[in-house]
Every structure is written in structure tokens, then in C-alpha cells.
N, C-alpha and C positions, 0 to 999 in steps of 0.2 A: 181565669184565675180565681178558685172559691172564697165566696166573702171571708171565712175566717182563717184566711191569709193574707187580709188585707188588716192593717190597721187605719186610724184615720187621725191623721192631724190638721185643726182645720176642716180646710180643704184638699189637704197633700194628701196621696194615699203612702200608706208603710206597709214596704213586706215585709212579709213573718211568717216563720214556721215552728211547728210543731214538735218536739223532741218528746216520744213516749218515754224513753230511755230517764233521761232527766227532771220527766214532768217538769217544763221547761217551755216557754216562747222563746225563739232567735230572733231580732229584729235584723235588716237591711238596715247597717249604719251608713251607705251613701244616701241614701231616703232619709234618715235622718236627720244626716247632717246638711242636707239638701234643704231641706225644711224650715232648719235653724239659725244656718249663717248666716252672719250680718250682708251681702246679699243676694241671698237666695240665692246661690250658683247655678248657671246655666250647668254650668260642669261639677257637677259635686266629687265627682272623682276626682277631679283634679283637687279638691279643696281635702277632700280626705287623705290622698297622698300629702299634702302640706302638713298638715294636721297631722299624719302618722308621726310624718321627719320627727315631729316640735317635740312630738310626745317620746317620742324615743330618745332624743336629744336628753330630757330629762328624766331620761331614766323611770320613766313609768312601765307601768308593768300592765296596763293599757290589753296594750296594741298585744299582746303575746295572748289576751284571752279573746281576741277575736279569732272566727274561724272561716273559710271557705266553702262558702253551700252552695246548690245551683239553684236560684229563683229563676219565675218570669220574669224574662224581660220587657220593655214597651214595646220590642221586634217581636212578641211572642215564641221568643227562644230562650231556654234553659241557660243562665250561662251565669260562670264563675261569679259568687259577690260573696264580702265583706261578712259576718254578719256574727251580733255578739248576744248576749241574754240580758234581762231588764237590768240588772246593780250595776252591770259593767259599760250599760250604756247610759245611765244616769251620772257616771265619770266620765266617759265623752262629753257630755253634751255641759259638762262644769268646765272643761276643755274649752267651749265655743266661744270666744269673742263676739257677741251678739247679742244687742235686745232681745229678740227673739227669743232667746236660752237664758232670759234673765229670770221669768215668773217662775220657771222648772227651777233654778239655780236656789230663790228666794224658798220655793216649798222644801226645797231636800233642806235648806236651814231649817226651816220649820221643824220640821220634822225631825231632825236631829235634835233641837230646844226641847220638843216636845219628849224627847224619849229619856234623855235626861231627867226632866221634871219629874216622869212615871218612875223612873229609879230611888228618885228623892223620894216620891208619894206616889204607890201605888194605885191609891184611890181615884189620882187622874186617869188612870187606864182604866181603869172599871167605867167612869163617866164618860170617857170619851168611846169607850165599845157601845156602851146604848146610846150616846147621842148621833151613833153613824147608823147603827141597826135602827132608829127612830127616823131619818135622815131616809132610809132605803126603804121605810112604810112599809115594815115589819109589824106585828101586834103585838100589846105589850106581853100578851101571856105568851108567846111565842118568845118574845124578849126576855122575862125572867127567865122560862125552860134554856135559852141557850147561856145565859150569865150563872145560869148555874153547872151546865155542863163544863163551863172553863173553869171554876171550883174544882171538883172532881176531875178535871184531867189533870188540873196542876197539885193534888192531893196525892193521883197517882206516879206522875214522872217525878216525885220527890220521894217516894216509897222506891221507884227504878233505881233513881240516881243512890239513892243508900245503899244500896245492894250492889252498887258497881256495874250497871246496865250502862251502857255510854249512850250518848244523845242521838247517836246513829242508828243504834239498835231501836230508838222508839217503835220506829217505820216498822219493824217486826215485828214487834210482840203488839203492834197495835192492829197488823194486819190477821193476826190469831184471834184477837178479841171478835174481829168484825164477822171473821169466818164462825166465832163460835156460837153469836147470835143472831148474825141476819143471814147465814149459809150461803156469802158470797165472801171474796175477797173485797179488799177497799178501792180496788181498780175497778175490777168489776163492778162495785156498786155505782163509782162515779159515772162509770159510763152508762150503766142503767138511766142516770139523771142525766147524760150530757154533759158532763161533767170536763174540763180538763186540770185548768190551774184554779178554780173558786175550791175554800173548803168545804169538806163535806158536809160537816155538821152546821151551817149557814143555809145549806137545803133539806134539811131532814124536818118533815114534822113531829110535832109534837111528842106523836107515839113511839116516833125514829130518837129522839134524842133521848125520851126517859126509858129505853128502851136500853139506849147505848149506854147511857148512864149507870144501867142498873149492872149490867157487862163491867166497866168500869170500877166503880165500887166496889161489886163485889173481888175482884182482881187486887184493890188495894186492903179488903181488909183479909184475905188470906195472907197475901205478902206478909202482912203484919204477925201474922202466926206462925207460918210458916219458917220467914227469912230465907229464901232463897237465893244465890248469890250467881252472881254472874246472868249472862242473857241463856242458856243452856239449864242450867238450872229451873228462872224463873217462867221456863216455857215450861218442860216439863211438871213443876208440881203447881202451877193455877189452869193450865190446860183446862181437865175436865171440870173447874168450877165457873168459867166463863161459859159453862153450857147453861146457866141457871136463868140467863137472860135467852138463851135460844127458846129453852124449854116455853120460857114466859110468853116469846113469841109467837110457838106453835098453839097456845093454848088459845089466849087470845084472835087467833086464824081460825081456829078450833069453834070456835063462838061466834064467830060476827061473818063468816065462810068470805073472807077476801084475805090477802095477803097485806101486813103492815108494810112493806118492804113495796116503796111503788114509785115511779120515775119522774113523781112530781119535784122539781125546782125550784130555786128563790123565786121566779117568774110567778109563778105557780100560785106557791106559800102567802105571795104576797098580797 
């Protein structure tokens, strides 16, 4: 089994599979339950079957969000296994009465509390982001650029929201912006850097971040001038202006004789 299809909890292997359509990892429920259950059950399937029955009786929708996919079993045969995404897996973990699951439950409670704090004081969220990047060994210069991209991005999404662009449509417009300045789609960009679930901006160089900011800041200013409505008008009105950053990239590449878009990801950037 490829290493990318295995996650580890302490010494236990957790099978997982990547879904290109939803851009999500799906984890084997049986493996997680077996690792976290009170007895570290020798028969995780039996434990999961009983847990499913209890969840169904409690009218929980968790079980309906689990799907059957074929994963490589210990006997090296592909067998149908219940899998679910990260969010639903956390909900299952919360239902496991075991001290092994308690650290996860405490962490989830802490994260929820922090999100409430950030709603009341957004500066706390900025400080946590700064500390997280420092803990990951990013340079201070890079972090300053990255935090600026968050500000620029927020201004852009606020502008889209004002003109009735739906949250689920942000990705469509973002993909158009990426194509205009980078010459490739967001998916192609992530594939170039060997990324899956990781944030693309967290894997950009300073120059890539600057050009991406230029594209998004330009889009925001043009939107304020033109007042495009809905998704279709935003694409039509702003498309020609997104190329400002694209032209800047081409000019830089012509002077430096090398591509601004590179394969480096966070492992190299740090």
C-alpha cells in the first residue's frame, strides 16, 4: 500500500483514501475505532457495528455520512470498508467512551472555545495564525507576506459577498484569478507542488504571494468601480483585469530568465 494511503496514530496504521472530486481524505472508520476504543478491540468491526447501532438509536446522522469503499485489507485483498471524512470522523471519536479518545475530545473542545473567542475578538485569530506559522519554522518575512494575503483575500470575498456571489462560488472565481496570473488552474498549481489538502498559499514563495495579492487586490478595486452582480458578471467584468498580475509575472520571468511558478512547497520554503 502506498505510504500516502496510510496515516499513523502512535504505532497503529490508519488506512485512508484521497478523493479528487471533493478534495478530502477519507479514513477507515474501523481502523480509527480499533485504535481508540477502550479495549483496543481485537475485533474493531464488531465494536464499530455496536457503535453504529447506538448512534442510529440516538438519531445521529453520523452513520449516514459513512460510505463503503474498497481498501487494501491485511490479507492484501481489496475489501469493502466504511470510510468517512475528517469532520465526521471527529464526531465518531466523540462517541467513543474511552480514555484513548479523551485527548481528541479535549482538543476539539479547546478548538471550539478558541473559535468562539476569535468571533468576539478577531485579533486573537491573527495572533494564533502568527504563532502557528512561527511554530512551523517559516521566516518572519514570509509570515508578514502571508498575513497580508489573508487581509487582501478577506477584502475580496467581502466585495464578492456584497454583490451576491455565493460562498460556494468563490472557488470558481479564485480559479479564474489563478489562471490569469499564473497561467494554470488552482488544481494544476497544487499538483505542481505535490499538494492535496494543504493550503496553496502556505506553499508559495514570497514572489508568488505578492503576485497573487496583486491579482486579488486588482480584482477588488475593479469590482468596487464596476459593481458586477452575481457570479456571471463578476467573471465577465473582472477577467481582463486579473491579467495585470499575469503580465507582471511574464515581465519578471523575461528579466530573470526563470519561472516564477515553481515546484517548491512548504518543506523547501521553510
